[in-house]
N, C-alpha and C positions, 0 to 999 in steps of 0.2 A: 408521884410528884417529880422525881428525878427524870423519868422518861419525858414528861411534859416539858420540863425545863430544857432538855437537850433538843427535842423536836422543834421547840420555838426558836432556839438559837443553836444550830448545829456546829457553829464555830467553837463552841465550848469544848468539843472533843479535841480540838487542837491545842488546848492549854496543857502545860506540863504538869503531870502528876507529881513529880519529884520536887519541883521548885515552886509550884503555885498551890495546887489543891491540898496535898498532904500537909505541908507546913501550916497553912491557914486553918485546916481542920484541927490540927494538934493544938494550936494556940487558942482556938475558940473553945475547945473542950476543956482546956486547962483553966480558962477564964470564966467558964460557965456561960458562954455566949451561945446563942442559937446557931447550930451548925448549918442551918439552911442558908445563912448569909454567904457561905463559901460559894454556892452556886449563884445566888442572887447578884453578888458583886464580883463574879468571876472575871469580868472584862476590865475592871478598873485597876489602877496601879496600886502597889503595896501601901504607899503613904495614905492614899484616900481610903483604902480598905480598912486600915488600922484606925483611922480617925472615925469612920462610920461605925465600926464594930467596937470602938473604945478599947482597943488593945495596944499595948506599947509596941512601937515599930521595932525596938531592939529585940523583943521576945520573938517576933516573927523572923527577923534576920537570924537569930540564933537557931531557930527551928529549921530554916532553910539551909544553913551552913553546918548544922549539927555541932555548934560550938556553944559554950556556956554564955549566959547573958553577961555583958560587960566587956566581951572580947571586941577589940578593934583591930582591923587589918592595918599592918604597918604602911606608912606613907610611901615607902620606897619598895614595896613588894614587887617581885619580878612578875607576878601574875596579875591579871586584871579581869574583873567581871565584865562581861559583855552582854548586853540585852539586845536582842534582835526582834523587831516588830515585823510581823508578816501579815500582809493583807490577806484576809481569809479566802477571797475568791479570785486571787491572781497568783497562785503559788508557782506556776510554771514559767513565769516571765524570766526568772533567773536560773531555773533548773535546766532548761533546754538550750544548748549552744546554738548560736545563729547559723542559719543555713549558708552553705558556700555560695558564692556568686555564680550565676549561670554562665556557662561557656557557650561556644558556638552551637554545640549539639545539646539540646534540652535533656537534662537528666531524667531518669524515670521517677514517677511519683513515689514518695516515701510513705512510711507508716504515719498515721495520725499521731499528733503530739500536742501536749499543752492544752491551751484554752479551746482548741478546735475539737477536743473530745467531750466538752461539757454538754453538748447537745446529744451525745450518744450514750453516756454512761448510766442513764436512768431508764433506758429502753429495754433492758434485759428481763426475761421472764424466768430465767434460771442462770446460776453462776456455778462453775466448776473450779475449785481451787487446787493448785499444785501443792502437795504436802511439803515439798522442798522449801516453801516460803514460810512455813509455820514458825520458824525461829525469829522472824522479823517482828520487832516490837509493835508495828502497826497492823500486823496480820489480823488480830481479833477485832481491833477497832474498825478496820474496813469491813470485816464480816458483819459486825453488829450494825453498822450503818446500813448495809444492804438489807439485812433482815428487817430492821425497823422501818426503813423507808420503802423498800420494795415489797415487803409483806410475804416473803417466801424464804425457807431455809436453803442453805447452800449445799453443794455436793463436793466430795473430795475425789480427786483424780486417782485412779488405781484399779487394781484387779477386783472385780465385783465379789470374788470369793474371800477377799481379805476384810479386815476391820478398818473402818475409816479412822477410828480413834487410835489404833496402833500405828497407822500410817502417819498421822499427824504427830504423834509422839516421836516416831522415828525421824521426822523432819525437824524436830527441835521444839515442839509445842510443850508447854507445861502440862504435866499429867493431870493436875487438878482442873485446869481450864478445859482440857480435852474431854474429860469425863463429864464435867458440868454442862458443857455446851452440846454434847451428843444428843441428837433428837430435837434440839431447840434451835441452835445456830446452824448445824450441819446434819445431814442425813447419816445414819449409821452405816449404810452400805455404799462403798465406793462405786464410781462409774468410770467406764473407759470410752464412753461415747456421749454425745449431747443428750441430756434428759428431756429436751423439748426443742421447739423450733427456734425461739429467740434465745439461744443459749450462748453464754460467753465463757471462754476459758481463760483463767488468770494463771499464768505459768511463768516460771523462772526462765531466764534466757538460756541457761544450760539445758534445761529440760526441753525447751522449744527447739533448740538446735538439733537435739537428738531424735525428735519426733519425725516420723515420715510425713511428708507433705499431705498425703491423703488423709492422715489422721486428724491434723489440725484444721484442714480445709472443711471438715464436716461441721465445725462450729460457725455460727453466724459472725462472731467476733472473737479475736484472740488478743489478749492483753499481755504483752511480753514485758516482764519486770526485770530491770537490771541495768538498762541503759546501753546495752551492747547491740540490740536489734534495731536496725535502721534500713530494712529493705522490704520489698513487697509493695503493695499499692493499697489505696484507700478502698477500692472495690473488693479487695480480699478481706476487708474488715480487720486489718491489723493495726493495733494501737501499741505504741512504745512508751513506757514510763521508766523513770530512773530508779524508783523505789516504791515500796508499799506505802510509804508516807505521802509521796506525790499522788499515787492512785487514790488514797483515802481522801486527800484534800480536794482533788478534782471531782470525786464522786459526791462529796458533800455539796460542792458548788452546783453540780448537775441536778441533784434533787432539789436544792434551794431554788434554782432557776425554774424548775418545773412547778414547784409550789407557788412561786411568785406569779407565774403566768396563770395558774388556776385561780 
């Protein structure tokens, strides 16, 4: 049921676990309300959610802020809560800085960025992940989107004689997640070369900079994560993203556009 709900609306993956899903689940359980409403009403604002679920808004606010019911923020607080609404399929409009104006001599073509990548990110038949990215909070979310929508497990970049799980934990992955996802989300044996023809390499900027050009050129597409990479050309299959969060959002939009055309 959860998988069907996410496949039908991939944007639900972008909602906050800390401020939306977890507090709503807590108050639903405390009030004896059907917990499935948390996913069904994931996109509506807190006030409407509480009205439909018949839960006091104050109880939800207390769960979100981890303060007892009845607490009210001082009117002259130095801090302010800010809610940011993000359009699900246009995440890169404000993440990527504008290109500089052209000078007399035309600059070389740069790496693909932003919305221009949406037509590309669903075309891979295999994906190799840099374990140095494993500490990023969006690492597993991106991996799960690819597994669910692409239909194939991912590979981990490294020495084939090593353990993929050990490499991921060395990169900062949670031990429980790494062991639970082995053989399901990622293959147990690392790879140091493309595992297939239409292979993509998702790599941290620092790792990419240290790689010999001959090594990354073997991949059909290289996705450099970190925002520092801005050279190469589109023919080389180089994509630059600022973070795993941006890559996750663009990949969701890419698969959504594919499903819409189908």
